[in-house]
C-alpha positions in Angstrom: -0.6 0.0 -0.2 2.9 2.4 0.9 4.4 1.5 -2.4 0.9 2.6 -4.2 1.0 5.7 -2.3 4.4 6.7 -3.5 3.9 5.4 -7.0 0.6 7.3 -8.2 2.1 11.2 -6.6 5.0 10.6 -8.9 3.0 9.3 -12.3 0.9 12.5 -11.6 3.6 14.6 -11.3 5.3 13.1 -14.3 1.5 13.3 -16.2 1.3 17.5 -15.0 4.9 17.8 -16.7 3.9 16.4 -19.9 0.6 18.2 -20.1 2.9 21.5 -19.6 4.9 20.2 -22.4 1.9 19.4 -24.5 0.2 22.8 -24.2 3.3 24.4 -24.8 4.0 22.9 -28.3 0.1 23.4 -29.1 0.8 27.1 -28.0 3.7 27.7 -29.7 2.0 26.3 -33.1 -0.5 28.0 -33.0 0.8 31.3 -32.1 3.3 31.0 -34.7 1.1 29.7 -37.3 3.1 27.0 -38.4 1.7 25.0 -41.1 1.1 21.4 -40.2 -1.1 18.3 -41.4 -4.3 19.9 -39.8 -3.5 23.1 -42.2 -4.7 20.9 -44.9 -8.0 19.8 -43.2 -9.1 23.3 -42.0 -8.2 24.4 -46.0 -10.9 22.1 -46.7 -13.4 23.3 -44.7 -12.9 26.9 -45.3 -13.1 25.5 -49.1 -16.4 24.6 -48.7 -17.5 27.8 -47.1 -16.3 29.4 -50.4 -18.0 27.1 -52.3 -14.6 25.5 -53.8 -13.8 22.0 -54.4 -12.6 20.4 -50.8 -10.4 18.1 -52.4 -8.2 20.9 -55.0 -5.2 20.0 -54.3 -3.8 22.7 -51.5 -0.3 23.6 -51.9 1.6 25.3 -49.2 2.0 27.7 -51.5 -2.0 28.7 -51.0 -1.8 28.9 -47.2 0.0 32.2 -46.6 -2.9 33.6 -45.8 -5.8 31.7 -44.0 -8.8 33.7 -42.9 -6.8 36.8 -42.6 -3.7 34.7 -40.3 -0.8 34.5 -42.3 1.0 31.1 -41.8 4.9 30.5 -41.8 5.5 28.1 -44.9 7.3 24.8 -43.9 9.1 23.7 -46.8 9.2 19.8 -45.9 5.5 19.9 -45.8 5.4 19.9 -49.7 2.8 17.2 -49.4 -0.3 18.7 -48.0 -3.4 17.1 -49.9 -6.3 16.4 -47.4 -6.6 12.2 -47.7 -9.1 12.1 -45.5 -12.8 10.7 -46.8 -15.5 13.3 -47.1 -17.2 12.3 -43.8 -14.1 13.3 -41.8 -14.1 16.2 -43.6 -17.6 17.3 -42.7 -17.3 16.8 -39.1 -14.5 19.4 -39.3 -16.8 22.1 -40.7 -17.7 23.8 -37.5 -13.5 24.6 -37.3 -13.7 26.8 -40.3 -16.0 29.2 -38.1 -12.9 29.9 -36.3 -9.5 31.5 -37.5 -6.8 29.2 -38.0 -4.8 29.6 -34.5 -8.5 29.1 -32.6 -9.3 26.2 -34.5 -5.8 24.3 -34.2 -5.9 25.0 -30.5 -9.5 23.7 -30.2 -8.7 20.7 -32.5 -5.8 19.7 -30.4 -7.5 20.0 -27.4 -10.8 17.8 -28.5 -7.6 15.2 -29.6 -5.9 15.1 -26.2 -9.7 14.9 -24.5 -10.4 11.8 -26.7 -6.9 10.3 -25.8 -7.5 10.3 -22.2 -11.3 9.3 -22.5 -10.3 6.0 -24.6 -7.4 5.7 -21.9 -10.4 5.9 -19.0 -12.9 3.1 -21.0 -9.6 0.9 -21.3 -8.8 0.8 -17.4 -12.2 0.4 -16.4 -12.9 -2.6 -18.7 -9.4 -4.3 -18.1 -8.4 -2.9 -14.7 -11.6 -2.2 -13.1 -11.1 1.3 -12.9 -7.6 1.1 -10.4 -6.2 4.7 -10.1 -3.0 3.3 -10.4 -3.9 1.6 -13.8 -5.6 4.6 -15.1 -2.6 6.9 -14.2 -0.1 4.7 -15.6 -2.0 4.5 -18.9 -2.5 8.1 -19.4 1.6 8.5 -18.6 2.2 5.6 -21.3 -0.2 7.6 -23.9 1.1 11.0 -23.6 5.0 9.7 -23.1 4.5 7.9 -26.3 6.2 9.2 -29.8 3.4 8.6 -31.8 0.9 10.5 -29.6 3.1 13.8 -29.6 3.6 13.7 -33.4 -0.3 13.1 -33.8 -0.6 16.3 -31.5 1.7 18.4 -32.8 0.3 17.4 -36.5 -3.3 17.9 -35.6 -3.6 14.4 -36.9 -6.4 11.7 -36.0 -4.4 9.1 -34.0 -6.3 10.2 -30.9 -9.8 9.5 -32.5 -8.7 6.4 -33.9 -7.8 5.2 -30.6 -11.2 6.1 -29.3 -13.2 4.7 -31.9 -11.3 1.2 -31.6 -12.0 1.3 -27.9 -15.7 1.9 -28.4 -15.9 -0.8 -30.8 -13.6 -3.5 -28.7 -15.8 -2.6 -25.7 -19.1 -2.8 -27.3 -18.4 -6.0 -29.0 -16.7 -7.4 -26.1 -20.4 -7.1 -24.4 -22.1 -8.2 -26.9 -23.8 -4.8 -27.4 -23.8 -5.6 -31.7 -25.8 -2.7 -32.3 -23.5 -0.1 -31.2 -20.4 -1.7 -32.2 -21.9 -1.9 -35.3 -22.5 1.4 -35.6 -19.1 2.6 -34.6 -17.3 0.6 -37.1 -19.6 2.0 -39.8 -18.5 5.7 -38.5 -14.9 4.0 -38.1 -15.0 2.9 -41.8 -16.4 5.8 -42.8 -13.3 8.0 -41.3 -10.8 5.8 -42.0 -11.1 2.9 -44.6 -8.6 0.6 -43.0 -11.0 0.0 -40.4 -12.5 -2.5 -43.2 -10.1 -5.1 -41.6 -12.2 -4.9 -38.0 -15.4 -5.9 -40.4 -13.1 -9.1 -41.8 -12.5 -10.2 -37.8 -16.3 -9.6 -37.0 -17.2 -11.5 -39.9 -15.3 -14.6 -39.3 -17.0 -14.6 -36.1 -20.2 -14.5 -37.6 -21.7 -11.3 -35.9 -24.4 -10.6 -38.9 -26.5 -8.4 -36.5 -23.2 -6.0 -35.9 -22.2 -6.4 -39.7 -25.6 -5.2 -40.4 -25.5 -2.4 -38.4 -22.0 -1.3 -39.8 -22.8 -1.5 -43.4 -26.0 0.4 -42.7 -24.0 3.2 -40.6 -21.2 3.3 -43.0 -23.5 3.6 -46.1 -25.3 6.9 -44.0 -21.6 8.4 -43.6 -21.3 8.0 -47.5 -24.9 9.5 -48.4 -24.1 12.4 -45.8 -20.7 13.1 -47.6 -22.6 13.5 -51.1 -25.1 15.3 -49.6 -23.3 17.9 -48.1 -20.3 18.2 -50.8 -22.4 16.6 -53.5 -22.0 13.5 -55.6 -18.6 14.2 -57.6 -16.8 14.6 -54.3 -15.9 11.2 -54.2 -14.5 11.2 -58.0 -12.5 14.5 -56.4 -11.4 12.3 -53.6 -10.2 9.4 -55.4 -8.3 11.6 -57.8 -6.2 13.0 -54.9 -5.4 9.4 -53.9 -4.1 8.9 -57.2 -1.9 11.5 -56.7 0.0 10.0 -53.5 4.0 9.4 -54.2 5.3 9.4 -50.7 4.8 5.7 -49.9 8.7 5.4 -48.8 8.4 7.9 -46.4 10.0 7.2 -43.1 6.6 7.5 -41.1 4.9 5.2 -43.0 5.7 2.0 -41.0 3.4 -0.4 -43.3 4.5 -3.3 -45.1 3.9 -1.1 -48.3 6.2 1.1 -46.8 8.9 -1.3 -46.1 9.0 -2.3 -49.8 9.1 1.0 -51.3 12.3 1.9 -49.3 14.2 -1.5 -50.5 12.9 -1.9 -54.0 12.9 0.7 -57.1 10.7 -1.3 -59.4 7.2 -0.7 -58.9 6.1 -4.1 -60.3 7.9 -6.2 -58.0 7.0 -3.6 -55.3 3.2 -4.6 -56.0 3.7 -8.4 -56.5 5.7 -8.6 -53.2 2.7 -6.1 -51.5 0.5 -8.5 -52.2 1.8 -11.7 -51.3 3.0 -10.2 -47.8 -0.8 -9.1 -47.1 -1.6 -12.7 -47.9 0.9 -13.8 -45.4 -0.7 -11.2 -42.7 -4.3 -12.2 -43.4 -2.9 -15.6 -42.9 -2.3 -15.0 -39.3 -6.2 -13.9 -38.8 -7.2 -16.4 -40.5 -5.1 -18.9 -37.9 -6.6 -16.7 -35.3 -10.2 -17.7 -36.6 -9.3 -21.6 -36.6 -8.5 -21.7 -33.1 -11.2 -19.3 -32.0 -13.2 -20.0 -28.9 -15.8 -18.1 -27.3 -13.9 -16.8 -24.6 -12.8 -13.0 -23.4 -9.3 -14.0 -24.2 -9.8 -15.1 -27.6 -11.7 -11.8 -28.5 -9.2 -9.5 -26.4 -6.1 -10.8 -28.6 -7.9 -11.2 -31.9 -8.8 -7.5 -31.7 -5.6 -6.7 -30.9 -4.1 -8.6 -33.7 -6.5 -7.0 -36.1 -5.6 -3.6 -35.2 -2.1 -4.0 -36.1 -2.5 -6.0 -38.8 -4.5 -3.2 -40.2 -1.5 -0.9 -39.6 0.9 -3.2 -41.5 -1.3 -3.8 -44.2 -3.0 -0.3 -45.1 -0.9 1.4 -47.7 -0.3 4.4 -45.6 0.1 3.1 -42.4 1.4 6.5 -40.6 3.1 6.3 -37.3 0.9 9.1 -35.9 -2.2 6.2 -36.1 0.0 4.1 -33.4 -1.6 5.5 -30.7 -4.6 2.7 -31.3 -1.9 0.7 -29.9 -2.7 1.4 -26.4 -5.3 -1.3 -26.4 -3.3 -4.3 -27.3 -0.6 -3.1 -24.6 -3.0 -2.6 -21.9 -4.9 -6.3 -22.8 -1.1 -7.8 -22.9 0.0 -6.1 -19.4 -3.4 -7.2 -18.4 -2.6 -10.5 -19.0 1.3 -10.1 -17.7 0.0 -9.4 -14.2 -2.2 -12.4 -14.6 1.0 -14.8 -14.8 0.0 -15.4 -18.7 3.3 -14.0 -19.8 6.8 -14.7 -18.6 9.4 -12.0 -17.3 11.3 -12.6 -20.2 8.2 -12.7 -22.9 7.1 -9.6 -21.4 10.2 -7.9 -21.2 10.8 -9.0 -25.5 7.5 -7.2 -25.8 8.1 -4.4 -23.6 11.6 -3.8 -25.6 9.4 -3.8 -29.0 6.9 -0.9 -27.2 10.4 1.1 -26.6 11.8 1.1 -30.2 8.4 1.9 -31.2 8.7 4.7 -28.9 11.9 6.0 -30.4 12.0 9.3 -32.0 11.8 9.1 -35.6 12.7 12.2 -38.0 10.4 12.3 -41.3 11.9 12.0 -44.6 9.0 12.1 -47.1 11.1 10.2 -49.8 13.7 7.8 -48.8 15.9 6.2 -51.7 15.5 2.6 -52.5 18.3 0.5 -50.6 19.0 -2.5 -48.9 20.1 -0.5 -46.2 17.0 0.4 -45.1 16.7 -3.2 -43.4 18.6 -1.4 -40.7 17.1 1.7 -40.1 15.0 3.1 -37.6 11.5 2.7 -39.5 12.6 -1.2 -39.9 12.8 -1.2 -36.9 9.4 0.0 -36.1 8.4 -2.6 -38.8 9.6 -5.6 -37.2 8.5 -4.2 -33.5 4.8 -4.3 -35.0 5.5 -7.7 -36.3 6.8 -9.1 -32.9 3.3 -7.5 -31.1 1.3 -9.1 -33.9 3.0 -12.6 -33.2 2.5 -12.1 -29.8 -1.0 -11.5 -29.8 -1.4 -14.2 -31.7 0.7 -16.8 -29.6 -1.0 -15.7 -26.0 -4.4 -16.4 -27.0 -3.3 -20.0 -27.9 -2.4 -21.0 -24.4 -4.1 -19.7 -20.7 -0.7 -20.2 -19.2 3.1 -19.0 -20.2 3.9 -19.5 -24.0 5.1 -22.7 -25.3 9.0 -23.3 -26.0 8.2 -23.4 -29.8 6.3 -20.4 -30.0 9.0 -18.6 -27.8 11.4 -19.4 -30.1 9.5 -18.3 -33.3 9.3 -14.5 -31.5 13.3 -14.9 -30.7 13.6 -15.5 -34.8 11.3 -12.7 -35.6 12.6 -10.5 -32.9 16.2 -11.3 -34.2 16.2 -8.5 -37.0 15.2 -5.5 -34.3 18.4 -6.8 -32.2 20.6 -6.2 -35.3 18.7 -2.9 -35.9 19.9 -1.7 -32.5 23.8 -2.1 -33.4 23.1 -0.3 -36.7 20.8 2.6 -35.6 22.4 3.7 -32.2 25.5 5.1 -33.2 23.6 7.0 -35.8 21.4 8.8 -33.0 24.8 9.6 -30.6 
């Protein structure tokens, strides 16, 4: 009891320090009017009220002044198209009623609140609303580098975390209607949530699937009603202009391939082969599925990780969604379902994912990219996926064979350490 009394105040102090750091960054970004990814979202909302096409490619030069607020142009942010579906843009329209500085501050504050809410829900479900667990989870979330860049760049990662948490909670407690509605909304905002649809399809939860299809159709109709039917043609046109798959923050399988090979044909073939192998992991989970909470939790966690790996643009700022798998794995460690060294390996993967990573929009294809920081994050995600698949297979500790499989998969990460650490000194 005395140790808890000491740990919780320490955690709270660290959390206060992180809060001060976050709000300082938000104040700096908004006050100095530095353009970020949020600029493209805000620009689309402004374009709607100005009766312009919301997906007219907004280059940074057009951001010199937005609603009377001059912006400092960051040349490194030359790719600023809004890649969010029309429904997502529709949700951000109220922000266009504010000037850029106010809108960025409100957007950032909302993102932080959504992250806190998701942490509260996860803590309440997994740890019975333990104060120690809640503060620890909040500390882990806001000390997470992907969370930091999500807030700095004004992205949707914390919103994605809340949506994933709500879907998981509703599905876990057999509220299929609510889970389906939230899943349809999530797919309407980010298409890669479609893999979660497959997760429930494998369980034959038809009522949930019907609700998700219905709510997704509503998001599509709303987007067309607000912006006009041609908006989806404009949206597809913008997606076809993407040419930064090799960016250092794209930690997906496609991102890894484009950093290794210069041949587009070889990249496409390898991508579909790799996606098939990753989907095979989900099918392997399905073949061993049992109607138990443990199988549901690890299956949902596996799906979230595969979702990031399979998506062509699995950006680093979407990784706050990993807080849910992390909470589930940690709960199983407390229940002695994971040995200490296995938990240490998973925790090390988390540490690698949390390493600061500089954004480079285009990395030249090279085999040396097998041993850089983006590769390290990719290997760590693979480890977490395999861990989720393995941990559900036994209510006790992992078998020795599965442990060796994790070691072999994790070996490239240790090779990366030898190569990467000298570069960061």
